[in-house]
N, C-alpha and C positions, 0 to 999 in steps of 0.2 A: 362419250369416254374421252378423256383427254391425257396424253402421255407427255410428262415433262421430259425436255432435252437440254439441260443446261440453262433453263431460265426461259425458254421460249417453248411453250406448249403447242403441239400440233392436235387439232381435233381430228381424228381420224375416221370418225363416222359420218358427219355431216358437212363440215366446212370444206373438207379436201376431197370432194367426190370428183373434181375434174383431175385429180391425180390417179383415181381408180380408173376413170374413162381413158386416161393416157396410157395406164400400164395394160389394160385390156386391149387396146388398139396395138400396142407393141408386141404382146404376146401372140395374138391372132395374126398379125402380119407376118411376124419371125417364122410361125409355122407354115404358112403358106410359102413365103420365099424359101426357107429352108428344104422344103420337099421339091421346090421348083430347081434348086440349085444341085440338089443330090440324086435326083432321078435320073436314069440312063437308059430306061427301057419301058415296057408295058406295065403299067400299075393296075392292081387289083381295082374292082368296082368300090370295094369299100373304101380304099385310100383315095380314089378319085372324089366318091361322094363326100369324104370328109374334108377334102381341100375346098370343094365348091361351098360346103357349109361355112367353113373358115373364113373364105374370100367374101361371103356375103356378110358374115359378121363384122369383118374388118371393114368392108364398105359401109355398112350402117353406122358404125362408131365413127368413121371418118366424116360422114355426113352429119351427124349428131354434133360433132365437135365445131362444125362451122356454126352452128346456132347457139350451142351451149356454152362454148368456150371462146368463140369468137377468132378461130384461127383462120389463116389464109386460104381464100376460097379456093384459088387456083391450084394451091398446093393440095388441098384436100381432094379436088377433082382428079388431079393426077394420080394421087393415092388410089382412088377408086378404080382409074383405069388401069393401072398397074396390077393391083391386086386381083382385078377380075381376069386380066389376060393371062395370069399364071396357069388357073385350071382349064382354061380353054385352048392353052398350047402344051398340055401334058402329054399329048400324044406325038409332039414334034420336040424332043428333048432340047435340041440346040437352042430353038426359039424360046422355049420355056425357061432354059437357063438365063438367056439374055433378059427377059421379061423379070425374073427373079432378082438378078444382078441389079437392073435398074430400080427395082423395088427397095433393095437393101440400101442402095444409095440414098434413096428418099428417106428411107427410115434414119440413116445417118444425119441427114440433113434436118430432120424433125427432132432428133434427140440430142445432137451435140451440144455442149456447151463451149461458150466463147473461151478459146485458148486451150481447148483439148479435143481437137478435131481429129488429130493422129490417133490418140488412145482410144477414142469413140469409135473410130473407123475400124481398127484392129479389133476391139471387144466384139462390137456387133457383128461383124463379118464373120469372125471365127465362131461366135455362138450360134449364129443362124446357120452356117454351114454344119457345124456339129449336130445341131438339133435335128437338121434334115436327114443327115447320114445315120443317126440314131433311130429316127423313125422310121426309116426304110430298112433298117437293119443292114446297112451296107459296110463293106470293110472301110475304115476310115483312119486317118493319121490322127488318133486320138492324143498322143503326147505332143503333137504340134499344135493342135486346137487347145488343149489344156494349158500349155506353155505360153500361148499367146494371151490367153485370158487371165492367167495369174499374173504375167508380167504387166499387162495393160492395168489389171486391178491394183497392183502394188503402186504404179506410178500415179494412179488417180489418189490412192490412199495418202501417199507421202506428199503430193502438191497440195492435198487439201488443207494441210496444216493441222490435222488431227491425230496423226499417226503416233505421235510421241507424248500425248497427255491423255487424260482420263475421259475426254469427251469422246473418244472412239468408242467407249464402252457405255457411255451415259447418253448419247444423243442419237435421234433417229438416223442423222445423216451418217455418224461413225458406224453404227450397226449395220447400215447398208453397204458401206465400203468394205466392212469385215467379210460381209456375205458374197460380195462380188470376187473376192480373193479366194475365200475358202471353199465355196461350191464346186469350183472346177477342180479343185484337189480331190474333192469328195466324189465327182463324177468319174475321175480316173481310177478310183479303188473299189468302187462298187460294182454289182453285177450290171451287165450291159441293158438288161431290161429296164433298169431304172435310170439310164443315163439320160434319157430325153426329159424325164421329169425335173431332175437336177439342173440340167443346161437352162432349161425353160425358166426355172426359178432364179438362176443367176442373171439371165437376160432381163427378167423384170426387175430384179434388184438394180441393175445398171440403169434401167431407165428410171427408176425411183431417185437414184443418186442426183440425176440431173435436175428433178423437180424438188427435191426436199430443201427447206431454208437451211443456210449456214448457221450454225449455232453461234451464239456471242462468244467472244473470247473469255478465256477463264478470267476469274476475278483477282485482282492484283491488291494485296493489302495496302490500305492507304488510298488507293485510287478509287473515287466513287464508282459505282455501278450504274450503267445505263443500258437497260434491255428493253425489248418489247415482248410482253407476255400476251398469250391468246388465252383468254378465259371468258366463258358463256358466250361464245362465238363472236368476241369482240377483241381487236389488238390494242392493247393498252401499254404506252410508254411507262415505264418504271424508273426512277432515280432513287438510289440508296446513297445517302451522305452522311459523315464523312468516310464511311466505310472504315472505321477503327472500332476497336473493343469498346464497349460501353454503350452511351447514348447516341442513336443514329436517328434520321429522318427518312423516312419512306415517302416519296412524292409521287403522285399521279395526277394528271391535268383533270380539269373540271369535267371535260367532255366524258370521262370514264364513268361518271355517275357514282353511284354508291358501291363502294369498295371497303372490304374488311381485310386487315393485315394482321397475320399470326406468326408469333415467334415463340418457340418453346411452349406451345398450348395456350399461350395468352394472346387473346384476340382484341383488336383495337380497330374502330371504325376510322378511316381516313377523313379527316375533317379539316374546314379552311383555318388558316392562322392569320393573325392580324398583318396586313400590308402585303400579304402574298397571294398569288394566284393558285388555283387548284385545290387538291386536298393533301393532307399530311399526317402521318401516323409516327408518333414517337416510338421506337421499340429500342431494347437493350440486346445488343449482339455480343455473343460470347467471343472469346479469342479463337481464331482458325476457322475451320470451314463449318458452314451451317446453310441453312436454308430460310428464306422468308417466303411465306405462303400468301398468295392473294386469293379471296374469295369474293365471288359476285354471282348473284342469283344461283346459290347453291352449287356453283362450279368452282374449281380451284385450280391453281398452279402454283409452282414454286420458282424462285429465283435464287440461284447459288450466290453465296457470298463468302469470302475469305478474308477476316480482318487481320489476320496474322497475330504477332504476339507484342506489337508495338504499344506505346503509350496512347491513351485516348485522346481525342481533340474535342474539347469543350467548344460548343458553338452557341448555346445559349439560345436567347430570343432572336439572334441574329442568324440562327441556322439556315431559314429559307433563303435569305441573301447569299450565304455561303455556298448554298446547294445550287442556286442560280448561276453563279459565277463557276462553279464546278461543271454545271450543264453547258455553259459557253464552251469551255475548253474541250469537252468531250465531243462536242458537235463539230470540231475541227478534225476529229480523229487522235487528238493527243490524249495519252493515258498517263497522267502525271500525278504523283503523290500529292495529296492536299494537305500543304504544310500550315497554311494559316488561311483566316477568313478576312474579306475586305474590312469588316469592322475592327480588326486587330490594330490598325494603325491608319493615321490620316496621311494620304499620299501628298507629296509636294503640289501637284498641280490642282487638287482639290482644295487644299491650303489656300493656295494663290487665288482660286476661284472665289473663295469666300471674302478674301482681302478686296477683291474687285466689287463684289456685290456690296460691301458697306461703302466703298467709294462711289459706286453707282447711286446708291440711296443718299449719300452726303449731297451728290449733284442735284438731286431732286427736292432738296430741302426737308429731308426727314431729320426729325429731332430726337427720336427714341426708338429703341428696338426691344421687341420681346423675343426671348430665346426660348425655343422647345429643344430640350436635349435628353440624353440618359447616361447611363453609366459606363457604356462601352468605352475602351480606349479611343476610338476614333472620334466619337461624339465628345468626350472630354476635352480631347485636343482641339477639335473644330470650335467648340464653345470658347476655348481660350483664344484661339485665333480672332474670332469675332468680337470678343470682349476687349482685346488688346487694340484691334482696328477701330472699333467704336470709341474707345477711350481717347485714342489719338485723334479722332474726328470731332470729339467732343459731344458724342451721343450719350444718351442716357440709356441704361440697361434695365429692362423690365419696367419700362415707362408706362404710364396710363395708355391703354390701347385706344383711348377716344381722341388722344391728341394727335398730333402730326407723327404717327409711328408707323412702324412696319413689323410684321412677325417673321421671324428667321428660325426654320426648322433645321437642326442639325443632328437629330436623333436618328436612330435605326427605323426600320420599316414598321415595327410593331407600335413604338410610342407615336410615331407620325400619323400612323392609320387611326389611332385611337384620339388623339387631340385634334387633327384638323377637320374632322366632321363636327365636333364641338364648336370650334371656331366659326365654321360656316353657319351653324345653327345661330349662333351668337351675331354674327354679320345680319342675318336675316331678319333680326330684331332691333338692333340698334346699330348706328354707324361706328364700327371699331377698325382699326388699322386701316386707315384711309390710303396708306401707301402700298397696301397689298400684302400678300404673303410670299415669302422666298423661301425655297427649300435647297438643301444641298444637293449636288449632282447625283448622289446615290439614291435619291428619293423619286426619281422619274421612273414610275412604272403605272400600269393600269389600276390597281387598287387605290393607291394614293391619288393618282391623278383625276379618278373620279370621285374622290370623297369630298372635293370642293368645288365650286363653281369654276374657279379659275386661281392659278398660282404662277409663279415665276421661277425659273431655274437657271443657273449659270451652266453652259455646255461648251465644250471644245470640240463638238461635232454637230451637224446638222442631221437631226432624224429623218430628214427628207432626202439626204443623200444617198447614193448608191449603196455604199457599203452598209449603211445602218438599215435601209430597206432590205438588203440581203440577209442580214442577220434576223430581222424581224419575220421574214418569210421562212428562213431556214428553222428557227425555233418554233414557228407556228406548225410548219409541215411535220417535223420530227418529234414534236412533243405535244401533239393532241390540241393545236391551236392556241398554245400558251403564248402570251405576249412577251415582248422582249423587255430586259433590264438593263440598266447601265453596266453594273458589275458584270454580268453575262456577256455583254457586247465587248466589253474591255478583254475578258478572257479570250473571246472568239476572235477577235481582230489582231490581238497580240500588239506590237508597236505599229504605229502609223504616224503619218504626218499631222501634226497639230493644226488644225483649221482655224485656230484663234478663238478667244473666248467671247461669247455673246450671252445676252440674258435672252431667254426664250420664254413665251407665255404659253402656258397650258390652260386650254378653255374648252369646257364641254359645249358642244355645238350640234344642232340637229337642222336637218334640211327640210325645207317646206315642201310637202308632198306635191307631185305633179297630178293634174287632172289627166284623164284618158286622151291620149293623142296630144296632149300640150308638149310644145318642143321646150326642151330645157335649155338654160343658158350656157354659152360655151364654157367649158371646164368645170361646169357642176358635176359632182359625182353623182350617179344614178342610185347607190347604195350607201349605207352608212358604215357598213363593214367592207373595208378594202385591204387588199393583201398589203402586208408591209406597214401597217399602222403602228406607231409605237403606243399610243393610248386609245383604246377602243371608243368609238363615238366622241372623240375629242380632236382638236386641232393643236399642234405645236408649231409656233411661228416666232422668228427672232423679233424682239422688240427694242434692240439696241444696236448701236454699231459695234465694231471690235473694240474690246475693252484692253487689250494689251498695248 
């Protein structure tokens, strides 16, 4: 069973068993420490036996945590020593209290979240002490304990960022925060015989707060949604773009496997789209708040969306590239309204790059160019730039591909991914485009890069330099192994120093397998899949000097 909390589902029966182990350890330890702190005289045999049993359970859970969860060995052993010392010292109240106090300090260290040490200490100490006094039915400063718990709980609630929006009621973390605030109030108002149970529940809820994942931010109309959904025991990145009323794309990486997307009862299987990686589903989102449901292996979870009431943003066949650009910006933490897509206009730097490509081909004796284009505004403008530059250089356009010609692709991803494999098949049969295939900068991605044996592309950055590799690693790590794109990289890096325009060759390569024990040559990669690669199983290297 999975519970949705704002787009990220938590599987509470199977995948989060370490959380249950943590909470059981916290409760048993809190009971032992509380009795150790509150006792001041001789205890009944029943109570002493109960403390011995609780200490044994706590010790066992601490030892299990070493193997099952990989917690620090020395910390767990210290936990075992201290929790075992409390029942042994119950006949000596002063020493028992010291052991219990040390145990509480250790519990705080095990439970505290970075930046909340003060509130963690206050809540845990007050809860443990109140728990011990309630169990031993001793006179206690209940209003002091309750006040500390309520104040500490309110501080954690308001510093979480959930207090003033609906996530406090719709997410696991928000509900846990409400519990840590409200249960101490309940404990102050109910009969004393129920106090221990209520305070124990509050202590467990506090421990859960530190372990529960922070829910994604509330969706903002017009800002593409990027969340990680837990479904069928698997964490799947999900991108919804452009997040406007009307037609939208829901994107998951190829590593997610078969995923079904449901909106308003209409189910669509996420499937590949031409020129793009991963799987995509087209859905129609209504204005305002709604949910997109992901289903995998009969398990499902939901992603919250809020498209607002603004106009739709038509992305057409260039929607995947538009979504890739949005993903690049989201990976930097920016949440900006998607106003336009890369295919809506030709940038000055891309226009200049295409002019330089024509000049480069002129210097190599090319006499004709075949253009691959589509109807998008960027492609129409790019084709005009290439035609004007070719005319000035005396080139023929749409020349005989068997003559001294080259192919230049300035279309979007979909048309390029459809046309280039046909060109590759044609090249395998007859000599065509002897001067090669050249593509616009925005066409550098894995599906297109692996659709032909080799092509050339003008770039103002080196895919092997630090920032390009950093982006490739980032998008791969945070979006299920997806490869980088130029549009995503531009959105991710923002403005940067222009490294100068060069022609890069993209070629599919494979390494000869090494025999057992054979020494590989210096610099030879041991695997084909390396972190930070721009084109899987391919090399991208400069083949020209600077063209500027």
